N, C-alpha and C positions, 0 to 999 in steps of 0.2 A: 779748224773744225767747220768754220763757215765754208770753206771750200769743199770740204768732203760732203757737207749736208748738200751744197748745190749740185755736187756730182751725182748725188742721189735722187735728185728731182726736187729738191726743196726751193720754193722761191720765197724771196724776201719780202715781208709784209711791212715791216717798218723797223726804223732805228730812231730812239729817242731817250730822253731822260725821264726817270720816274722817281717820285719821291713818296714813299710809303709810310703811313702813320696809323698803326692799329690801337685801338683804344679798348678800354675795359672799365669796369665798375670797381668800386671799394672791394676788397676781398677777392678780386679777380673771378666774379661769378660767371663771366663769359667764357673764360677759359675752362673752368670747372665744368661747363655744360657743352664743351666742344665747339664752342661759336668764336667766330671771328669777324670783327667789324673794322674795316679798313678803308681808310681814305689814300687815294692815290693822286698825286699832282703830277700831270703829264705836260711835258714841254717837247713839242714836236713841230718842226717847220715853222717856227715863230709863233705858233698858237699854243695856249695854255688852258687846261681845263681839270677839273677835278671829278675822280671816279668814286663812286662808293660802291665796294664789294662786300658781300655778306656770305661767310662760309659756314657750313655745319659739317665737322668732320665726321667721316665714316671709318669704321675699324678695318683695318687691312694690315696684316702683320709684316707684308713684304715691301708696300709703297705708301707714300703720302696720298691720301685719298680724302675728298671732301665734295660735298653738293655746294653748288656756287650761284649766287643771284648778283646781278650788276646792273648800275645805271650811272648816267652822267648827271652831276648837280648843273642844274641849269635846263636840263633836258629831262626831267624826272619822269619816271614810268610809275603810275600809281599802282599798279599791280605789284611791282616789285617793293616799293615803299611800304604798301600795306602789309605784304607777307613778311618783310623783315621786322616791322614794328610788331606784329602780331606774335612773332615767335620770341623776339626780345622781351616784350611784355609777359609772355607766358613763362619764359625761363628765368629771368633776371629781375622782373618786375619795374622795368624801365623802358622808355621808348625814344627814338631819336627826335630832336625837335624839328618841327616844320620850317623853322626859320632857315635851315641849312640847305633847303631844296634849290634855291636859287643862287647858292654860294659860288663865288669865283675867287675869294681871297683865302688862301689856305689857312693862314693863322686865325683870321675871323671865323672860318668854320670850326677849327680846333676849340676856340674859345667858347663858342655856343655849345658845343658837346661837353666841355668841361663844366659849365655852368648847369647842365641837365642831367649830372650824375656820372657822365663818362669821364671821370677826372683820373683816371690812371691809364698809363700806356705800356704796351708790351713791346713795340719795336717802333723805331724811327730809322729808316733806311733809304738811302738813295742810290741808284744804280744807272749804268749805261746799259741799255737793252736793245737786242736786236731780236726779233722774232720770224721765223720762217715756218712756211706750211708746205705739206705735200698732202693733198685731199683733206681728210679730217684728222691728221696726225701734225703736231705742233713742237718744234723745237725752239727754245728760247736761250739765247746766249746773253750772259749777264757779266759786266764788270762792276765789282764792288769797291769802295773807297777805302783809303788808309792801308793799302796793300794787301787787302784780305785775299783777293784773287778773283779768277774768272771761273764761271760755274755755266754748266748747261742744264736745262730743265726739259723732260720729254713728258708730252701729254698725249695719252691714247684712250680710246674707249674702254679697253679691258687690259688684262694683265698679259694675255697671250700676243696681243698686237704690241704691247710695249716690249715684251722679251725680244720679238722679231726684229724690231727696229734697234734695239741694243745690239743684237747679233749683226745687223748690216753694219752698223758703225764700229763694230769691233770692240765694244764695251763690255767688261766682266762685271759679274755682281760686286766683287770687292771695289770697284771704282764707284760705286753708287753710294750716295748719302741719303740715308733715309732719315732727314730732318729737315725743318723748314729754315729759313733764314734768320728768324730769331734766335732758334738754338744755335745756329752756326756762328752768328757774330758773338753772342755771349761767350761761346768756347774760344773764339779767336781773342776777344778782349780779356778773358779771363775773369769776368765779373757778372755778376747778375743784377746789379742795380742799374740805374737809368743810363749811365755811362755805358756800361756793358752791353746794354740793347740799343746803341745807338751807332751808326755809321753813315755819315753824309758828306757831300761835297759842299753843300750849302749851309755854312756855318751860322747864317743870319737866322734860317729857320730853327736851327737847333738851339740858339740862345734865345729865341722868342718862346719856343715851346718849353724849355727848361724854366724860363722865368714864370710861366703859367702854372706849371707843376711845383714850383717852389724848390727847384734843384739847381745847385750851382753849375754852371755850364763847364768849369775848369779851363 
Protein backbone atom coordinates (compact mmCIF):
# COMPACT_ATOMS: atom_id res chain seq x y z
CA UNK A 1 0.00 0.00 0.00
CA UNK A 2 2.93 2.37 0.67
CA UNK A 3 4.06 1.97 -2.95
CA UNK A 4 0.54 2.53 -4.29
CA UNK A 5 0.11 5.70 -2.23
CA UNK A 6 3.42 7.08 -3.48
CA UNK A 7 2.38 6.36 -7.07
CA UNK A 8 -0.75 8.44 -6.41
CA UNK A 9 1.38 11.40 -5.31
CA UNK A 10 1.41 10.93 -1.53
CA UNK A 11 4.59 12.01 0.29
CA UNK A 12 5.88 10.40 3.49
CA UNK A 13 5.63 12.79 6.47
CA UNK A 14 6.99 10.50 9.19
CA UNK A 15 7.52 6.95 10.45
CA UNK A 16 7.51 6.49 14.23
CA UNK A 17 6.37 4.51 17.27
CA UNK A 18 3.24 5.68 19.08
CA UNK A 19 1.91 4.57 22.47
CA UNK A 20 -1.71 5.64 23.12
CA UNK A 21 -3.46 5.75 26.48
CA UNK A 22 -7.09 6.94 26.53
CA UNK A 23 -8.37 7.82 29.99
CA UNK A 24 -11.85 8.06 31.46
CA UNK A 25 -13.63 8.64 34.75
CA UNK A 26 -15.49 6.26 37.03
CA UNK A 27 -18.62 5.17 35.20
CA UNK A 28 -16.96 6.04 31.86
CA UNK A 29 -18.64 9.42 31.78
CA UNK A 30 -16.35 10.67 28.98
CA UNK A 31 -17.43 7.81 26.74
CA UNK A 32 -21.09 8.44 27.55
CA UNK A 33 -20.66 12.06 26.45
CA UNK A 34 -18.80 11.17 23.25
CA UNK A 35 -15.47 12.53 24.56
CA UNK A 36 -11.99 11.03 24.15
CA UNK A 37 -8.98 12.14 26.23
CA UNK A 38 -5.81 10.55 24.86
CA UNK A 39 -2.14 10.70 25.77
CA UNK A 40 0.22 9.70 22.97
CA UNK A 41 3.91 9.01 23.59
CA UNK A 42 5.78 9.51 20.33
CA UNK A 43 9.25 8.11 19.63
CA UNK A 44 10.75 9.53 16.47
CA UNK A 45 14.36 10.00 15.45
CA UNK A 46 15.64 9.50 19.00
CA UNK A 47 13.29 12.19 20.34
CA UNK A 48 10.39 11.43 22.70
CA UNK A 49 7.39 13.63 23.50
CA UNK A 50 3.83 13.30 24.82
CA UNK A 51 0.87 14.66 22.88
CA UNK A 52 -2.51 15.37 24.48
CA UNK A 53 -5.47 14.88 22.12
CA UNK A 54 -9.09 15.70 22.90
CA UNK A 55 -11.93 14.53 20.64
CA UNK A 56 -15.68 15.13 20.57
CA UNK A 57 -17.41 12.51 18.48
CA UNK A 58 -19.80 13.66 15.76
CA UNK A 59 -22.68 11.60 14.43
CA UNK A 60 -22.01 9.99 11.06
CA UNK A 61 -23.63 6.70 10.10
CA UNK A 62 -20.97 5.75 7.55
CA UNK A 63 -17.58 6.97 8.88
CA UNK A 64 -15.74 7.58 12.15
CA UNK A 65 -16.00 11.33 12.64
CA UNK A 66 -14.76 13.61 15.43
CA UNK A 67 -13.85 17.20 16.26
CA UNK A 68 -10.25 17.21 17.47
CA UNK A 69 -7.92 19.46 19.53
CA UNK A 70 -4.26 18.71 20.18
CA UNK A 71 -1.17 20.03 21.96
CA UNK A 72 2.26 18.82 23.10
CA UNK A 73 2.93 18.56 26.83
CA UNK A 74 5.96 20.74 27.50
CA UNK A 75 4.81 23.11 24.74
CA UNK A 76 1.26 23.78 25.95
CA UNK A 77 -1.32 25.85 24.12
CA UNK A 78 -3.36 27.81 26.66
CA UNK A 79 -6.23 28.08 24.18
CA UNK A 80 -6.43 24.31 23.72
CA UNK A 81 -5.90 23.59 27.42
CA UNK A 82 -8.64 25.98 28.54
CA UNK A 83 -11.07 24.65 25.93
CA UNK A 84 -10.46 20.99 26.88
CA UNK A 85 -10.91 21.66 30.59
CA UNK A 86 -13.98 23.82 30.05
CA UNK A 87 -15.71 21.02 28.13
CA UNK A 88 -14.60 18.33 30.59
CA UNK A 89 -15.78 20.36 33.56
CA UNK A 90 -19.13 20.98 31.91
CA UNK A 91 -19.68 17.39 30.74
CA UNK A 92 -18.08 15.18 33.44
CA UNK A 93 -17.37 17.55 36.32
CA UNK A 94 -13.58 17.11 36.25
CA UNK A 95 -10.58 18.91 34.76
CA UNK A 96 -7.09 17.77 33.80
CA UNK A 97 -4.41 18.68 36.38
CA UNK A 98 -2.06 21.57 35.55
CA UNK A 99 0.83 19.40 36.75
CA UNK A 100 0.89 17.42 33.50
CA UNK A 101 1.51 20.49 31.32
CA UNK A 102 5.28 20.11 31.46
CA UNK A 103 5.17 16.32 31.53
CA UNK A 104 7.84 14.25 29.78
CA UNK A 105 7.58 10.92 31.63
CA UNK A 106 4.61 8.91 30.39
CA UNK A 107 3.92 6.91 33.57
CA UNK A 108 4.20 10.01 35.79
CA UNK A 109 1.62 11.83 33.66
CA UNK A 110 -0.71 8.82 33.88
CA UNK A 111 -0.28 8.78 37.67
CA UNK A 112 -1.30 12.43 37.94
CA UNK A 113 -4.41 11.83 35.85
CA UNK A 114 -5.26 8.83 38.01
CA UNK A 115 -4.96 10.92 41.17
CA UNK A 116 -7.30 13.57 39.73
CA UNK A 117 -10.27 11.37 38.92
CA UNK A 118 -9.24 9.97 35.53
CA UNK A 119 -8.68 6.54 37.05
CA UNK A 120 -10.18 4.33 34.32
CA UNK A 121 -8.74 3.62 30.92
CA UNK A 122 -10.36 2.73 27.62
CA UNK A 123 -7.33 1.67 25.61
CA UNK A 124 -3.57 1.12 25.94
CA UNK A 125 -2.27 0.61 22.42
CA UNK A 126 1.11 0.83 20.74
CA UNK A 127 1.73 0.85 17.00
CA UNK A 128 4.35 1.41 14.32
CA UNK A 129 2.95 4.23 12.21
CA UNK A 130 3.78 5.84 8.87
CA UNK A 131 1.84 8.89 7.70
CA UNK A 132 1.63 10.13 4.12
CA UNK A 133 -0.03 13.23 2.72
CA UNK A 134 -1.27 14.53 -0.60
CA UNK A 135 -2.49 18.07 -0.23
CA UNK A 136 -5.14 18.08 2.49
CA UNK A 137 -5.71 14.30 2.40
CA UNK A 138 -3.86 12.02 4.84
CA UNK A 139 -3.22 8.27 4.72
CA UNK A 140 -1.91 6.53 7.83
CA UNK A 141 -0.44 3.02 7.81
CA UNK A 142 -0.28 1.19 11.16
CA UNK A 143 1.22 -2.09 12.34
CA UNK A 144 -0.31 -3.30 15.62
CA UNK A 145 1.38 -5.72 18.06
CA UNK A 146 0.52 -9.32 18.92
CA UNK A 147 -0.19 -10.20 15.30
CA UNK A 148 -3.37 -8.11 15.24
CA UNK A 149 -2.50 -6.86 11.77
CA UNK A 150 -1.80 -3.87 9.54
CA UNK A 151 -4.39 -1.18 8.87
CA UNK A 152 -4.81 2.03 6.91
CA UNK A 153 -6.72 5.10 8.04
CA UNK A 154 -7.79 7.75 5.52
CA UNK A 155 -8.59 11.32 6.57
CA UNK A 156 -10.44 13.76 4.33
CA UNK A 157 -12.49 16.93 4.78
CA UNK A 158 -15.76 15.41 3.63
CA UNK A 159 -17.41 12.16 2.65
CA UNK A 160 -17.24 12.86 -1.09
CA UNK A 161 -13.47 13.41 -0.96
CA UNK A 162 -13.02 10.25 1.07
CA UNK A 163 -15.05 8.12 -1.32
CA UNK A 164 -13.01 9.50 -4.23
CA UNK A 165 -9.78 8.46 -2.55
CA UNK A 166 -11.12 4.99 -1.82
CA UNK A 167 -11.95 4.64 -5.51
CA UNK A 168 -8.39 5.68 -6.49
CA UNK A 169 -7.00 3.02 -4.15
CA UNK A 170 -9.38 0.39 -5.46
CA UNK A 171 -11.03 -0.07 -2.05
CA UNK A 172 -14.63 -1.16 -1.68
CA UNK A 173 -17.03 -0.38 1.17
CA UNK A 174 -16.83 -3.95 2.50
CA UNK A 175 -13.09 -3.47 3.15
CA UNK A 176 -13.80 -0.55 5.47
CA UNK A 177 -13.91 -0.97 9.26
CA UNK A 178 -16.24 1.54 10.88
CA UNK A 179 -14.72 1.14 14.33
CA UNK A 180 -11.89 2.64 16.35
CA UNK A 181 -8.83 0.72 17.56
CA UNK A 182 -10.35 0.22 21.00
CA UNK A 183 -13.22 -1.79 19.54
CA UNK A 184 -10.88 -3.53 17.12
CA UNK A 185 -8.45 -4.88 19.72
CA UNK A 186 -11.27 -5.89 22.07
CA UNK A 187 -12.75 -7.92 19.23
CA UNK A 188 -9.35 -9.44 18.44
CA UNK A 189 -8.59 -10.23 22.11
CA UNK A 190 -12.11 -11.54 22.71
CA UNK A 191 -12.45 -9.61 25.97
CA UNK A 192 -13.71 -6.26 27.24
CA UNK A 193 -11.65 -6.08 30.46
CA UNK A 194 -8.36 -4.17 30.68
CA UNK A 195 -6.40 -6.99 29.07
CA UNK A 196 -8.86 -6.95 26.19
CA UNK A 197 -8.23 -3.25 25.67
CA UNK A 198 -4.43 -3.56 25.69
CA UNK A 199 -2.02 -4.23 22.82
CA UNK A 200 1.56 -2.99 23.27
CA UNK A 201 5.15 -3.70 22.32
CA UNK A 202 6.41 -2.03 25.55
CA UNK A 203 5.57 -4.53 28.29
CA UNK A 204 7.19 -2.33 30.97
CA UNK A 205 4.65 0.44 30.43
CA UNK A 206 1.82 -2.09 30.46
CA UNK A 207 2.93 -3.45 33.82
CA UNK A 208 3.26 0.07 35.26
CA UNK A 209 -0.23 1.11 34.13
CA UNK A 210 -1.78 -2.16 35.31
CA UNK A 211 -0.21 -1.72 38.75
CA UNK A 212 -1.64 1.78 38.92
CA UNK A 213 -5.19 0.69 38.15
CA UNK A 214 -4.91 -2.45 40.27
CA UNK A 215 -5.12 -5.00 37.47
CA UNK A 216 -2.91 -8.07 37.22
CA UNK A 217 -0.64 -7.77 34.19
CA UNK A 218 -0.85 -11.49 33.45
